C-alpha positions as CSV (number, residue, x, y, z in Angstrom):
1,M,0.3,-149.4,39.8
2,S,2.2,-152.6,39.1
3,A,0.8,-155.4,37.0
4,G,-1.5,-157.8,38.7
5,R,-1.9,-161.5,38.2
6,F,-4.2,-161.1,35.2
7,L,-3.3,-162.8,32.0
8,L,-5.1,-162.8,28.6
9,V,-5.5,-166.2,27.1
10,G,-7.5,-165.0,24.0
11,A,-9.3,-168.3,23.6
12,A,-12.5,-169.9,24.7
13,L,-12.3,-171.2,28.2
14,A,-14.4,-173.8,29.9
15,P,-15.3,-173.5,33.6
16,D,-13.8,-176.1,35.9
17,A,-11.4,-177.5,33.2
18,E,-7.7,-178.2,33.3
19,I,-5.9,-176.5,30.4
20,E,-2.3,-176.1,29.2
21,L,-1.5,-172.4,28.8
22,P,-0.4,-171.1,25.4
23,L,3.4,-170.7,25.1
24,E,3.5,-166.9,25.6
25,V,1.1,-167.0,28.5
26,A,3.0,-169.9,30.0
27,H,6.2,-167.9,29.7
28,Q,4.6,-164.9,31.4
29,T,3.3,-167.1,34.3
30,R,6.6,-169.1,34.8
31,D,9.4,-166.7,34.0
32,V,7.9,-163.2,34.6
33,L,5.5,-163.6,37.4
34,R,7.5,-166.6,38.7
35,L,4.5,-168.5,39.9
36,T,4.7,-172.1,41.1
37,P,2.2,-174.9,41.6
38,G,-0.5,-173.9,44.1
39,D,-0.3,-170.2,43.2
40,S,-3.4,-168.5,41.8
41,L,-4.1,-166.0,39.0
42,R,-7.0,-164.9,36.9
43,L,-7.3,-165.7,33.2
44,L,-9.1,-163.3,30.8
45,D,-10.9,-164.6,27.7
46,G,-10.9,-161.2,26.0
47,V,-14.7,-161.1,25.6
48,G,-15.8,-160.0,29.1
49,G,-15.1,-163.0,31.2
50,E,-12.4,-163.8,33.8
51,Y,-11.6,-167.1,35.4
52,P,-9.9,-167.8,38.7
53,A,-7.2,-170.4,38.1
54,E,-4.8,-172.5,40.2
55,L,-1.5,-173.6,38.8
56,I,-1.1,-177.4,39.0
57,V,1.9,-178.0,36.7
58,V,4.8,-175.6,36.1
59,E,7.5,-177.1,33.8
60,R,9.9,-175.7,31.3
61,K,7.8,-176.9,28.4
62,R,4.3,-176.6,29.8
63,V,2.2,-174.9,32.4
64,V,-1.2,-176.4,33.4
65,V,-3.9,-174.6,35.4
66,R,-7.2,-175.7,36.8
67,L,-10.0,-173.2,36.1
68,G,-12.8,-172.1,38.3
69,G,-16.1,-170.7,37.1
70,R,-16.5,-167.9,34.7
71,E,-17.1,-164.5,36.3
72,V,-18.3,-161.4,34.5
73,G,-15.5,-158.8,34.5
74,R,-16.3,-155.7,36.6
75,A,-13.6,-153.4,35.3
76,E,-15.3,-152.5,32.0
77,P,-17.0,-149.1,31.4
78,T,-20.7,-149.3,30.9
79,V,-20.6,-147.2,27.7
80,R,-18.7,-148.1,24.5
81,I,-16.1,-145.6,23.6
82,V,-14.4,-145.6,20.2
83,L,-11.3,-143.5,19.9
84,C,-10.7,-142.3,16.3
85,Q,-7.2,-141.0,16.5
86,G,-5.5,-139.0,13.8
87,M,-2.4,-140.9,12.8
88,L,0.6,-140.1,15.0
89,K,4.2,-141.0,15.0
90,G,5.0,-144.5,16.4
91,A,5.7,-143.9,20.0
92,K,2.9,-141.4,20.5
93,F,0.3,-143.7,18.9
94,E,1.5,-146.6,21.0
95,W,1.2,-144.5,24.2
96,V,-2.4,-143.7,23.2
97,L,-3.1,-147.4,22.7
98,Q,-1.7,-148.3,26.1
99,K,-3.3,-145.6,28.2
100,G,-6.5,-145.7,26.3
101,T,-6.8,-149.4,27.0
102,E,-6.2,-148.8,30.7
103,L,-9.0,-146.3,30.7
104,G,-11.4,-148.6,29.0
105,V,-11.5,-147.6,25.3
106,A,-13.5,-150.4,23.4
107,A,-12.0,-149.7,19.9
108,F,-9.2,-147.7,18.3
109,V,-9.5,-146.4,14.8
110,P,-6.4,-144.9,13.3
111,L,-7.7,-141.8,11.4
112,L,-6.5,-140.6,8.0
113,C,-6.9,-136.9,7.7
114,E,-5.4,-133.9,6.1
115,R,-2.6,-133.1,8.5
116,A,-1.7,-136.6,9.7
117,V,2.0,-136.5,9.2
118,A,2.3,-140.2,9.9
119,A,-0.5,-141.2,7.5
120,T,1.9,-142.3,4.8
121,E,3.6,-144.8,7.1
122,V,2.3,-148.2,6.2
123,A,1.7,-150.4,9.2
124,G,3.4,-153.7,8.4
125,A,2.8,-157.0,10.0
126,S,5.5,-156.5,12.6
127,K,4.1,-153.1,13.7
128,W,0.6,-154.6,13.9
129,R,1.9,-157.4,16.1
130,R,3.6,-154.8,18.3
131,W,0.3,-152.8,18.6
132,E,-1.6,-156.0,19.5
133,K,0.9,-156.9,22.2
134,I,0.6,-153.4,23.7
135,L,-3.2,-153.8,23.9
136,T,-2.8,-157.3,25.5
137,E,-0.3,-156.1,28.1
138,A,-2.4,-153.1,28.9
139,V,-5.5,-155.2,29.5
140,E,-3.6,-157.6,31.8
141,Q,-2.1,-154.7,33.7
142,C,-5.4,-153.0,34.4
143,G,-7.5,-156.1,34.9
144,G,-9.8,-155.3,32.0
145,T,-11.7,-158.2,30.5
146,R,-12.2,-157.1,26.9
147,L,-9.4,-156.8,24.4
148,P,-10.0,-153.5,22.5
149,E,-10.6,-153.7,18.8
150,L,-7.9,-152.2,16.5
151,T,-9.1,-151.5,13.0
152,A,-7.2,-150.6,9.8
153,P,-6.7,-146.9,9.2
154,R,-9.8,-145.2,7.8
155,P,-10.4,-141.8,6.2
156,L,-12.3,-139.3,8.2
157,P,-15.2,-138.9,5.8
158,D,-15.9,-142.6,5.9
159,L,-16.2,-142.7,9.7
160,L,-18.4,-139.6,9.8
161,A,-20.7,-141.0,7.2
162,D,-20.9,-144.5,8.9
163,C,-22.7,-143.4,12.0
164,P,-25.5,-145.8,13.2
165,P,-28.4,-144.6,15.4
166,G,-27.5,-144.0,19.0
167,V,-23.9,-143.0,18.3
168,V,-22.7,-139.6,19.6
169,M,-19.8,-138.1,17.7
170,L,-17.6,-135.4,19.5
171,V,-14.7,-133.6,18.0
172,P,-12.3,-131.9,20.5
173,W,-10.9,-129.0,18.6
174,E,-8.5,-126.2,19.7
175,E,-10.5,-123.5,17.9
176,E,-13.8,-124.4,19.6
177,T,-14.2,-122.4,22.8
178,A,-17.9,-122.2,23.5
179,T,-19.0,-125.8,24.2
180,P,-17.2,-128.0,26.7
181,L,-17.2,-131.8,26.1
182,R,-19.4,-132.4,29.2
183,T,-22.1,-130.0,28.0
184,A,-22.2,-131.4,24.5
185,L,-22.3,-135.0,25.8
186,D,-25.1,-134.2,28.3
187,A,-27.1,-132.6,25.6
188,A,-26.6,-135.5,23.2
189,V,-27.8,-138.0,25.8
190,S,-30.8,-135.8,26.6
191,A,-31.7,-135.7,22.9
192,L,-31.6,-139.5,22.8
193,G,-34.0,-139.7,25.7
194,S,-31.9,-141.8,28.1
195,L,-28.5,-143.2,28.7
196,D,-29.8,-146.6,27.7
197,A,-30.3,-145.3,24.1
198,L,-26.6,-144.3,23.9
199,A,-25.0,-147.1,21.8
200,E,-21.5,-145.5,21.5
201,V,-19.5,-142.4,22.0
202,R,-17.1,-141.8,19.1
203,L,-14.3,-139.4,19.9
204,F,-12.4,-137.8,16.9
205,I,-9.0,-136.6,17.9
206,G,-6.9,-134.7,15.4
207,P,-3.3,-135.6,14.4
208,E,-0.2,-133.6,15.6
209,G,-1.2,-130.8,13.2
210,G,-4.8,-130.7,14.4
211,F,-7.9,-130.9,12.2
212,A,-8.3,-128.5,9.3
213,A,-11.3,-126.2,9.5
214,A,-12.8,-127.9,6.4
215,E,-12.7,-131.2,8.2
216,V,-14.4,-129.8,11.3
217,A,-17.1,-128.3,9.0
218,L,-17.6,-131.7,7.4
219,A,-17.9,-133.2,10.8
220,R,-20.6,-130.7,11.7
221,R,-22.6,-131.5,8.6
222,H,-22.6,-135.2,9.7
223,G,-23.9,-134.3,13.1
224,A,-20.7,-134.3,15.1
225,R,-20.2,-131.7,17.8
226,P,-16.9,-129.8,18.0
227,V,-16.1,-129.3,21.7
228,T,-13.4,-127.8,23.9
229,L,-11.3,-129.6,26.5
230,G,-10.3,-126.4,28.2
231,R,-8.3,-123.2,27.7
232,R,-5.0,-124.8,26.9
233,T,-3.9,-126.3,23.6
234,L,-3.1,-130.0,24.2
235,R,-0.9,-132.3,22.3
236,A,-2.9,-134.9,20.3
237,E,-2.0,-137.8,22.5
238,T,-2.9,-135.8,25.7
239,A,-6.2,-134.6,24.2
240,A,-7.2,-138.2,23.4
241,L,-6.8,-139.4,27.0
242,V,-8.4,-136.2,28.5
243,A,-11.4,-136.7,26.2
244,V,-11.8,-140.3,27.2
245,A,-11.5,-139.6,30.9
246,L,-14.0,-136.7,30.7
247,T,-16.5,-138.9,28.7
248,L,-16.3,-141.7,31.3
249,D,-16.7,-139.2,34.2
250,T,-19.6,-137.4,32.6
251,L,-21.5,-140.6,32.0
252,R,-20.4,-142.1,35.3
253,A,-19.3,-145.1,33.2
């Protein structure tokens, strides 16, 4: 599917106002989409709202639009999904960010764990800017209205221990064969009493070497459920997206 006319402004927007677009957004409007005065597009505020907008000035140094009223975005999942991804090498992690955003992941947490071969790579400012750009472009492409959160890398034990009420933790693991993700998720929601009580689904995906058995045992002690995604052993980046898609489908989110 090609990119639509959705652009993320990342700033507070006022209904029925005329605004000058930020430089990067103006460049996208003028030079990439090649829009002209009278054309329309939809601007995203990154916190759930979208605004119909009409271009009224398109110049080399500025682009001005007239906004319509704020509308609540309809493309967001009804359940918050946090993807805790074992650190991967650059291109694979970026692919997870892009495709996870398209699916509707609310937050990405790079996970420091035993077999994370990329864990020693320090994400500098330039890499962080690249990751944020990937998230932004993915939101614009899919018409999402919320920019996913991207946290600093965190150790697995910290995330397991920091689990508020209403959070369901699932650990897709290649050595688990008895409990499918759907079954575990349905059981967890039933235990909460209703879907409304579900605050968040936290998916823990191992790195390229997978989780160590001791890490899965630790996850069990903190109330996380190891699950299977099927009979085949998936690559880490594939497992991440399959787990997200199955979660969304199971919860009809």
